[in-house]
C-alpha positions in Angstrom: 121.3 143.7 121.8 123.2 143.0 118.4 125.5 140.5 120.2 122.5 138.6 121.6 120.7 138.7 118.5 123.7 137.5 116.4 124.4 134.6 118.9 120.6 133.7 118.8 120.8 133.4 114.9 123.8 131.5 115.1 122.4 129.2 117.7 119.3 128.6 115.6 121.5 127.6 112.6 123.0 125.0 114.6 119.6 123.5 115.5 119.0 120.7 113.0 115.9 121.3 110.9 113.6 118.6 109.3 115.2 117.2 106.3 113.6 114.6 104.3 116.9 113.1 103.1 118.3 112.7 106.6 115.0 110.8 107.6 115.1 108.6 104.5 118.7 107.9 105.4 117.9 106.9 108.9 115.2 104.6 107.7 117.6 102.9 105.2 120.2 102.6 108.2 117.5 101.1 110.6 116.3 98.8 107.8 120.0 97.7 107.2 120.5 97.2 111.0 117.2 95.2 111.6 117.7 93.0 108.5 121.1 91.9 109.6 121.8 88.4 110.9 122.4 89.7 114.2 118.6 90.6 114.6 117.5 87.3 112.8 116.7 85.3 116.0 114.7 88.4 117.4 112.8 88.6 114.2 111.9 84.9 114.2 110.7 84.8 117.8 109.0 88.1 117.6 107.1 86.6 114.6 106.3 83.3 116.7 105.1 85.4 119.6 102.9 87.6 117.4 101.3 84.5 115.3 100.4 82.7 118.5 98.6 85.7 120.1 96.8 86.6 117.0 95.8 83.0 116.5 94.5 82.5 119.8 92.6 85.8 119.6 91.0 84.7 116.2 89.9 81.4 117.8 88.7 82.9 121.1 86.4 85.3 119.3 85.5 82.6 116.8 86.7 84.7 113.8 88.3 81.5 112.5 87.4 77.8 113.0 89.0 74.4 112.0 87.9 74.7 108.3 89.8 78.1 108.0 92.8 76.6 109.8 92.8 73.8 107.2 92.6 76.2 104.4 95.5 78.1 105.8 97.4 74.9 106.0 96.6 74.1 102.2 97.6 77.6 101.4 100.8 77.4 103.4 101.9 74.3 101.7 101.0 75.9 98.1 103.0 78.9 99.0 105.9 76.9 100.4 106.0 74.8 97.2 106.1 78.1 95.2 108.9 79.5 97.4 110.9 76.3 96.9 111.3 77.4 93.1 111.0 81.2 93.4 114.0 83.2 93.5 114.8 86.9 93.7 111.2 88.2 94.3 109.8 90.2 97.0 108.1 87.2 98.7 111.5 85.3 98.8 113.1 88.4 100.3 110.6 88.7 103.1 110.7 85.1 103.9 114.4 85.2 103.9 114.4 87.7 106.6 113.2 85.0 108.9 115.2 82.1 107.7 118.4 80.9 109.2 121.4 80.0 107.0 121.2 76.4 107.4 117.7 76.1 106.3 117.6 75.1 102.6 115.3 76.1 99.7 113.2 72.9 100.4 112.8 73.7 104.0 111.1 77.2 103.4 108.0 77.8 105.4 108.3 74.4 107.3 108.1 75.9 110.7 105.1 77.9 109.9 103.2 74.8 108.4 104.1 72.7 111.5 102.6 75.3 113.8 99.2 75.5 111.8 99.3 71.5 111.8 99.7 71.6 115.6 97.1 74.3 116.0 94.5 72.6 113.8 95.1 69.3 115.8 94.8 71.1 119.1 91.4 72.8 117.9 90.1 69.5 116.6 91.2 67.3 119.6 91.0 69.5 122.7 88.4 71.8 124.4 88.9 75.4 123.8 90.8 76.3 126.9 93.3 73.8 126.6 94.0 74.8 123.0 94.5 78.4 123.8 96.6 77.8 126.6 98.6 75.2 124.6 99.1 77.6 121.8 100.2 80.4 124.2 102.6 78.2 126.0 104.1 77.3 122.5 104.1 81.0 121.4 105.7 82.6 124.6 108.0 79.8 125.6 109.4 79.2 122.1 109.9 83.1 122.0 111.3 83.8 125.2 113.5 80.8 126.1 116.1 81.1 123.5 116.4 84.8 123.8 116.7 84.8 127.6 119.1 81.7 127.5 121.3 83.2 124.8 121.6 86.8 126.6 121.3 85.8 130.2 122.0 82.0 130.5 125.2 80.4 131.5 124.2 76.9 132.7 124.3 74.5 129.7 121.2 72.2 129.4 121.9 68.6 130.2 120.2 67.1 126.9 121.2 69.9 124.5 124.4 71.8 125.0 123.4 74.5 122.6 120.7 75.6 125.2 120.7 77.0 128.7 118.6 76.0 131.8 117.9 79.6 132.5 116.2 80.1 129.0 114.2 76.7 129.5 112.9 77.9 133.0 112.3 81.5 131.8 110.1 80.3 128.7 108.4 77.8 130.7 107.5 80.5 133.2 106.3 82.9 130.7 104.2 80.3 128.9 102.6 79.3 132.3 101.7 82.7 133.3 100.1 83.6 129.9 98.4 80.1 129.6 96.8 80.8 133.2 94.5 83.0 131.6 92.6 80.1 130.2 93.3 77.2 132.8 94.3 77.1 136.5 97.5 78.7 137.4 99.2 75.5 139.0 98.0 73.5 135.8 99.4 75.9 133.4 102.8 76.2 135.3 103.1 72.4 135.6 102.3 71.8 132.0 104.4 74.7 130.8 107.6 73.8 132.9 107.4 70.0 132.5 
């Protein structure tokens, strides 16, 4: 009996107990890993995808309209202007998590502003189903194509050697499938792929 009790107590000592320091250290390690340049494109593409889905959802349920998109565009331009001159603050750090090295201080937020301009023009110029499907094609195609092409592609694109045909096809298919929620499947696939 004593031998079993001794082995049980030594076994329980080997079990790792809840330690706040080790959880904190794990979170720091995870933050360091996920904020590394290796994960930059994944962060960017995840942000594109989530932004597109959230925008379509807000438009579909009439939570926002063109006026609010215009105000978001103005606020984005002001925010981008502020970021141009802001250095070493929390906002610059967060935006920096999504920037490529080749983007300069003057280009900060340009992609987000371009996205809002495109969304605003789509809302104003087209009927709702076309707007929703085009935004979803942009969000899913832009997110999936480079990730798929980088990791699973091998055939260089004819017009841009940095891209792969497999990524282009995967992004087109993903965008078409999701866009078919709002327009006929054949139309969504045709527009998304071509």
